[in-house]
C-alpha positions, 0 to 999 in steps of 0.5 A, a space after each residue: 543512472 547507476 543502480 542503488 546498492 543492494 540491501 546489505 550495502 544500503 547507507 546508514 542515516 548516521 546524521 539522523 541519530 541512532 534508531 532512525 528509520 532507514 529502510 522503508 518498504 512501500 507495498 502497492 497493488 497496481 503498476 499504474 498506482 505505483 509509477 508516480 512514486 517510482 518517478 518521484 523517488 527516482 527508483 529503478 527496477 531491480 535487475 535481480 530478484 530477491 524473491 523465490 523462483 517463479 514469483 511474479 513480484 516486482 521490486 523498484 528501489 533507490 535512495 531518497 534523502 536519508 532513506 532507502 526505499 523498496 517499492 514492491 508489487 505482486 506483478 502480473 498474473 501469468 495466465 490473464 496478464 492483469 495486476 494480481 490484486 487482492 489479499 492473497 497476493 498482497 500478503 505473499 509479497 509483503 511476507 517475502 519482502 519483510 523476510 528479504 529486506 528487513 524494513 523498518 517501516 511499511 507503507 501500504 499505498 493505493 486506491 480505495 472506494 469511499 463512502 459518501 455517507 462517511 464524508 469521502 469524496 473522489 481524490 480524498 486521501 486517507 491515512 488509516 491507522 486501523 484496518 480489518 477484513 469485512 468479508 470473513 463473516 467473523 464478528 470483529 470490530 472494523 476500523 476506518 479501512 475495510 478490506 476484501 477481495 472484491 471490487 464491488 460490494 455484496 449486501 452482506 459486506 455493505 451491512 458489515 462495513 457501514 455498521 462499523 463506521 468504515 470510511 473507505 474499502 480496499 483489497 489489500 490493506 488488512 492483508 498487509 497489516 496482518 503480515 506486518 503485525 506478525 513480524 512486529 513491523 510498523 505499518 500505515 495505510 495511505 488510500 486515495 478514493 477512486 470511486 464512491 461505493 454508495 454512489 450512483 455510478 457503476 464501481 468499475 466504470 468510476 474506478 477506471 475513469 478516475 484512476 490516473 488523476 487519483 494516483 497523482 494525488 496519491 503520489 503527492 500524499 505518499 511523498 509527504 508521508 515519506 518526507 515526514 518520516 525521514 530522519 525520525 525514529 519509530 517512537 517519533 511517529 
């Protein structure tokens, strides 16, 4: 398979009309979450890095219908060899990707914990339009998606999240939103539930048990989102 053209040579979606979305950036945290989408969109790993020297960030890219898609991840921690999850990694790779790729639209896709008290179940996929941090200890209103740097939840986090009616919690969304807003790049958040935060099973155990099947559901949902935005302008969304 021939590699896709570099960003400077990406095809224009002339048939879609002036101002149509042509470049979509998908930001994800974990390789296991991302591979169903890499396969679905037939993306290939970038041979040359567009990121600063030393960055472990990974990029897949390719063309799908009228869109050029770049999928980026923070990659593996150089010391521990695990996926670099959390707000810091997400913010950094989002910033660098916006600067290098100039996307028209950002999709932050990934897994999340859900609250059964708010109606969330395993494999549910949520489209969040509003996000906030829950562990900064700053009294701000929360949206449906709440973000923090821990997989589990402290009593303080639980009180903040539940009192503000959050349905799902993740470890990247609000960080991606912060950077996207800084550069006036529209973003949405697609999150599939791997574990029930207020359930009776250990979070880490439930997350690992459900990760593969839930990422398949996530892949289907993100594909539907990409199909929906194909050929549209931001004002159409």
